[in-house]
Residue, then its C-alpha position, 0 to 999 in steps of 0.5 A: m267583805s274587806t276591800a282587800t279581797l275585792p277586784s280593783v277597777c279602772l274606770i275610764g272617763a269622769g263624764s256624766s256616766g262615769i261619775a254615776v258609776a264612780k259614786a256606786l263603786h265608792e259607796h259600796g267599797v269597791p276599790f277603783d281609780c277613775i282616769e279622766a283626760s280633762d281637768r274636771v268632771g262632766g265630759n260632754w257637758v263642759f263647754n270648751n272642755s280641756n279634753g277636746t271632746s265636748a260637743a257643747y256649744r255656747d247656748l246649749h240647753i238640755n232637751t230632756s227635762r231637769d227632773r228626768m235628767a237628774y240622778s235618783d238620789f240627788p235632785m237638781p236645784a229647784d231654781y233650775p229651769d225645766y231645761p237648764h243651760h249646759a253651765q248649770i248641768a256641769a255645775y250640778f255634776d261637780t256638786y254631785v261628786d263633792h256631795f258624795g265625796f269621791r273626787d280623790h278617786i279621780i285622776f285628772n288631766t290624764r289620758v288613757d293611751n292603751v289598755s291590754r289584757g294579759a293571759d292572766g286576766v290582769y289589765t295593764v293601763t298605760t296613760d299619757d304621763g308614762e304611768v303603768r297601772e294594773y287592774d282586775v276590771v276595766l269599765v269604759a265610760n268614754g262617751h259616744h258623742w265625740d268622734a265626729r262622723w262626716p258624710e260617707p262618702a263625701f259629697p261630690g265637690s266637697d274638696t273644692f267648695t269655696g265656703t266653710q264646712l264643719h261638723a256639728h261637733e266643732y260648732i261653738e256660737p252663731s256669730i260664724f253665720e252672721g250675714k251668711n247663707v247657711v246649710v245645716l244638714g240633718m234632722g236630729n237635735s243638733a241640726m235643728d238647734i243649730a239651724v234655729e241659732s243660725s236663723y237669728v243672724a244669718n242672711s238665709t238658713y237652709l235645713a237639708a234633710r236626708r230623711g224625715a223625722w218625728i219632731i217632739p215638742k218640749y212641752l205638752f199641755g203646759r208640762p215637759t213632754d217627758h213627764f208623761k208616763n210611758d209604762p213598759r208593761i203596756p205593749f209597745k205598739i199600743r204606746q206607739k200609736a198613742v204617742q204618735r197621735l199625740v205628737k201629730l195633734h201638736t205638730g200637724d202634717l210636717t209636709k205643710y212646713g216643707l219638711p219630708k214626711p217621716d218614712h217610719a212610724f213613731g219610735e222606729a227611728h230616734p225622734t227629734i226634740s225641738g220647741r223652736i224649729l217649726d216656729r222659725i220655719q213658719h216665720g220664714r227664717v229656716a227654709p227646708k231642703p232635701n238632701i245635698k246632691a253636690l257642692d259646686g264652688d260657692h253653691v250647694e246643689f240639692v237632690d231636687g235640682t235646686r241650687e243655692q249660693v252658700d257660705v257655710v255648711v254644717y254637717c250634723t251627721g252623728y258620731k262614731i263609737t270609738f275606743p282609742f285605747f283598745d287594740e281594734g283586734f281586741i275591742s272595737a265597734p265597726d259601723n257603730h256595732i258592738e254586742l253587749f249583754r244589756r249594753v254593759f257586759h262583754p260576752d267574752y270577758a267577765d272583767l270588762g264592762f261599758v257604761g252609758l253606751l246606749q241611746p235612749l229617748g230621754s237622758v242617759m244619766p239615770l240609766a248609767e246610775a242603774q248600770g253602776e249599781w248593777l255593776v257593783d252588785y256583780l263585783r261584790g258577788r251579789y249578782a251573777l250573769p246568766a250562763p254563757g249560752e243564755l247570755a249569748t241568746d239574750i244578746r242575739d234576741d236584743q240585736q234582732a229586736m232592735h234591727k226589726r224595729y229601727l231603721a237600718s242606720k249607724r245611728h240606730t245601733i245602741q237604741v233603748d227605750f228609757e223606761d223599758y230598759l230600767w224595768r227589764l234591768d230591774k228584773e234581770r238584777k233580781l234574777g241575777a241575785e237569785r243565781a248569785a245566792a245559789r252559788g254562794h255569792a262568789l266573787p266573779v273576778p278574783h283580786r289579782a292586781k299587783d300593788i304598784p305606784r299610783t297617782a297621789g290622792a287616787a290610790v285604790a283603797a286597801 
């Protein structure tokens, strides 16, 4: 099939998810531009990224293992440690792009200001350099760990607190904590990482918890924890009990460390991966506290009535799902809620997809890679979506299952189980291939875009 007959694609973002999709589009001859605000690929994993959206701090290491994070056809270097540093991950992404040869499809240092869909289905994409481009399809890979969500509502006294308040997204290195009294609010990965880093230089470090969390070690029996098989064919309840028992054998009763007992079974909220937090608590360098009640001058009051003099408060309170280039009346995610078919396809627009917009226990990269291959099958007519009614039912059932399983929280709106998602996606792709064959492999989106000037070196293939 000639690329001239295929729909043209605008891919927004060249982070770890975006480049996985770009590679699939490139390999299968789908014409595309990838528009990236930064001067390099890697997104969140580029420390001090010029696009201003990276949450990476100086000593960040991944919390999923090297082998589980890597793309399926491009292993990470064998000399990388089990849990590489962010600089190694960013270098891996650069090498990936050059190895598969699609760098010239990426328009760097260019931010998408607006995306609108015309009555004819053509998307007009306006960028901050004044360029206007038109495409048949838009794929969104702008990430969901960059728009900081602060406590809602703000704690009483936060406007008159005399110390420093910052969100985890702003954190760079522990020198800001030297000799100070620090409160880190949260029980997620960032909170525990930052509390650990603070504990080595601060006068005192308090880890304030809004609720309990299950803590998973990075190693079990000498192996990275995520190397243990989680077979999606086994009912979830059986797997849940087995993993919960295994984690408890390793950590013991978390209340003995002063941490709150999780108010949910394992797998009913996003767990935290940390190999160091319990050690730092045991050595008296991190002191658990309950939730913050109020800030008062240079003090923080906790809900148990205790008060501490504090110099720095770090809010590890998550992120908003935001699409700043869409009009909110067109596409938005209020309270982080967005309904998509298998977390990719928008039910109202056959020419709009999302990539990496999920939160697994594990790495997003292999999931984005699978999504990219799925999207290519769709754009080339090798996969067909279910009928609208079936698609709507699938989305509704997925939302109901997620709400039934997970704690009600803005953090738990895009959760998936890593192996389960891939297994179910594979089954759906096979069903969709049968639907496509039955209809004669017709293209789902016609080639409609006009030929217009594009940035040099990034033209859509003709």
